[in-house]
Structures are given as C-alpha cells and as structure tokens.
C-alpha positions as CSV (number, residue, x, y, z in Angstrom):
1,M,28.7,17.1,10.9
2,S,30.5,14.7,8.6
3,E,29.5,11.1,8.2
4,T,32.0,8.2,8.2
5,A,31.8,5.1,6.1
6,S,30.6,3.1,9.1
7,T,27.5,5.3,9.5
8,T,26.4,5.7,5.8
9,R,24.1,3.4,4.0
10,T,23.2,2.8,0.4
11,R,20.0,1.4,-1.2
12,T,19.7,0.8,-4.9
13,L,16.2,0.5,-6.4
14,E,15.2,-1.0,-9.7
15,W,11.7,-0.9,-11.2
16,S,9.8,-1.5,-14.4
17,D,8.1,1.1,-16.6
18,P,5.0,2.0,-14.6
19,V,3.2,3.4,-17.6
20,A,3.5,0.1,-19.5
21,T,2.4,-1.9,-16.4
22,A,-0.6,0.4,-16.0
23,A,-1.5,-0.1,-19.6
24,A,-1.4,-3.9,-19.2
25,G,-3.5,-3.6,-16.0
26,A,-6.1,-1.5,-17.9
27,E,-6.8,-4.6,-19.9
28,L,-7.9,-6.5,-16.8
29,A,-10.7,-6.3,-14.3
30,G,-9.5,-5.0,-10.9
31,I,-9.3,-8.3,-9.1
32,D,-7.5,-9.9,-12.1
33,Y,-5.0,-7.1,-12.1
34,M,-4.3,-7.5,-8.4
35,R,-4.0,-11.3,-8.9
36,A,-1.4,-10.7,-11.7
37,L,0.6,-8.5,-9.3
38,I,0.6,-11.2,-6.6
39,A,1.5,-13.9,-9.1
40,G,4.4,-11.8,-10.4
41,E,2.8,-11.8,-13.9
42,L,3.0,-8.0,-13.7
43,P,5.8,-6.0,-12.0
44,P,5.1,-4.1,-8.9
45,P,4.6,-0.3,-9.1
46,P,7.6,1.8,-8.2
47,I,6.0,2.9,-4.9
48,A,5.9,-0.7,-3.8
49,I,9.7,-1.0,-4.4
50,T,10.4,2.3,-2.7
51,M,8.3,1.5,0.4
52,N,9.2,-2.3,0.5
53,M,5.6,-3.4,0.4
54,G,3.1,-5.3,-1.7
55,P,-0.1,-7.4,-1.8
56,I,0.0,-10.9,-0.4
57,E,-3.6,-11.9,-0.4
58,L,-6.9,-10.7,-1.7
59,E,-10.5,-11.4,-2.5
60,G,-13.3,-9.2,-3.8
61,G,-13.4,-6.1,-1.5
62,R,-10.5,-7.2,0.7
63,V,-6.7,-6.9,0.3
64,V,-3.7,-7.6,2.6
65,F,-0.3,-6.1,2.1
66,A,2.9,-6.9,3.8
67,G,5.7,-4.4,4.3
68,V,9.1,-4.2,5.9
69,P,9.8,-0.7,7.2
70,G,13.5,0.1,7.6
71,E,15.8,2.8,8.6
72,E,15.6,4.2,5.0
73,H,12.1,5.2,6.0
74,Y,13.2,7.1,9.1
75,N,12.3,10.8,9.8
76,P,14.6,13.2,11.7
77,I,13.4,12.1,15.1
78,G,14.6,8.5,14.7
79,V,11.4,6.5,13.8
80,V,9.8,5.5,10.6
81,H,8.0,8.5,9.0
82,G,4.3,8.6,9.4
83,G,4.2,8.7,5.6
84,Y,5.2,5.1,5.5
85,A,2.0,4.0,7.4
86,A,-0.1,6.5,5.4
87,T,1.2,5.1,2.1
88,I,0.6,1.4,2.9
89,L,-2.8,2.3,4.3
90,D,-3.7,4.4,1.2
91,S,-2.5,1.6,-1.1
92,V,-4.5,-1.1,0.7
93,L,-7.6,1.0,0.8
94,G,-7.4,1.8,-2.9
95,C,-6.6,-1.8,-3.9
96,A,-9.5,-3.2,-1.8
97,V,-11.8,-1.0,-3.9
98,H,-9.9,-1.9,-7.1
99,T,-10.8,-5.6,-6.5
100,T,-14.5,-4.7,-6.9
101,L,-14.1,-2.8,-10.3
102,P,-14.9,-4.3,-13.7
103,L,-12.7,-3.9,-16.7
104,G,-12.6,-0.2,-17.9
105,V,-13.6,1.3,-14.5
106,G,-11.0,3.3,-12.5
107,Y,-10.8,5.0,-9.1
108,T,-8.9,7.7,-7.3
109,S,-8.7,8.7,-3.6
110,L,-10.8,11.6,-2.5
111,G,-9.7,11.6,1.1
112,L,-7.5,9.7,3.5
113,E,-7.7,9.8,7.3
114,V,-4.9,8.1,9.3
115,K,-4.8,7.5,13.0
116,Y,-1.3,6.6,14.4
117,V,-1.3,4.4,17.4
118,R,2.3,3.2,18.0
119,P,5.7,4.3,16.6
120,I,7.2,2.1,13.9
121,T,11.0,1.5,13.9
122,R,13.4,-0.8,12.0
123,D,12.9,-3.2,14.8
124,T,9.2,-3.5,14.3
125,G,9.8,-6.1,11.6
126,R,7.3,-7.0,9.0
127,V,3.9,-5.3,9.1
128,L,0.6,-6.4,7.7
129,C,-2.1,-4.0,6.4
130,E,-5.6,-5.4,5.9
131,G,-8.2,-3.3,4.2
132,E,-11.8,-3.9,3.2
133,V,-14.5,-2.1,1.4
134,L,-17.3,-0.8,3.6
135,Y,-19.5,0.7,0.9
136,R,-19.3,0.5,-2.9
137,G,-21.7,2.6,-4.9
138,R,-21.7,3.5,-8.6
139,K,-19.6,6.7,-8.2
140,Q,-18.1,6.4,-4.7
141,A,-16.7,3.8,-2.3
142,T,-15.4,3.9,1.3
143,A,-12.9,1.5,2.8
144,E,-11.1,1.0,6.1
145,A,-7.8,-0.6,7.0
146,R,-5.6,-1.7,9.9
147,L,-1.8,-1.7,10.0
148,T,-0.4,-4.2,12.5
149,S,2.9,-5.7,13.6
150,E,3.1,-9.2,12.2
151,D,5.1,-10.4,15.2
152,S,3.1,-8.9,18.0
153,G,-0.3,-8.4,16.3
154,K,-0.4,-4.9,17.9
155,L,-2.2,-2.1,16.0
156,L,0.2,0.5,14.6
157,A,-2.2,2.7,12.7
158,S,-5.6,2.6,11.0
159,G,-7.1,4.5,8.2
160,T,-10.3,5.2,6.2
161,S,-10.7,6.5,2.7
162,T,-13.3,7.7,0.4
163,L,-12.7,7.0,-3.3
164,M,-14.3,8.2,-6.5
165,I,-15.2,5.6,-9.1
166,F,-15.1,6.7,-12.7
167,G,-15.8,5.1,-16.1
168,A,-18.7,3.2,-14.7
C-alpha cells in the first residue's frame, strides 16, 4: 500500500545532550534537579521530547507530569500504544522517588506494574499523571501513580513501581 502526501506526517525532534544534563543534575539534590527541569534551567531529557511530556508540579515525594499523546504514538490498531502510558507512569514514579533523594544518591526501577483502564487516542487531549511515594527506605522505595484525562478527569491507567536506591 502506498501513502500519499495527504496521509503522511512528519515530526522533527531536537534535544540537548542528555549526558551533560545528567552530569549537571548529579550536582543537585533530587528535588532541586526536578525544580531546575520545571524552571527550564536544565533541558528536558530526550524521552520527554519524544513522548511530549514533562513535570509541571512537585513537592517532596510527589510529582505531576502533563503529556499530550498524539497520533505519532499510535500502535497498529489505531490507538496510542500502551507504552506511552507505561512511560509516563514510569517517569512519574521514578521522579517522585527522586524528589526524596539527597545529593549523591541515585535510583533505578526494579519493577513496574501498569493497569490500563481506557484507550488513549489523539482526541484524549492533555493527560495528567500524578505519582507519590508510598514507602521510602534506605535501599528501596515504592510509589504509585494515576494517569487521567485532564478534560474529563477519567482514569486512563495506573501504575506501581519498586525502585532501588543506591549511593546512600
């Protein structure tokens, strides 16, 4: 099947060097790094550009991201791929834990569980994902998040994660 000019789309992405940004972020406590991202003092990571998402509010142990899923995120069956929801949930869950970490302490996801509730399409509009830390120990943390439609407030997906804390 050939495509015509009327059915093809193009999206051009630009991002900053993620290694340089991570190095700058390593000089900050987790909450200060996240504040610098929101303030535009540090550039967003490439995944945020690709997925059209990013943090809009935070406090210690809690983060909210906004995202705009589009047809560039579609899967072969004509809806936004579940990976979009999983990615924004994973990002929010990790960043919620990140806000609790002092300078020199890092984290990585050990597991992610996602429950999909409703399909997401380009017509869903802006989505909000709010995550919070449920438990933060010395070596491990757990967090939960909800992904909702900003317009309707309806739940689209939810997730939980266990994260390993290192360098503490």
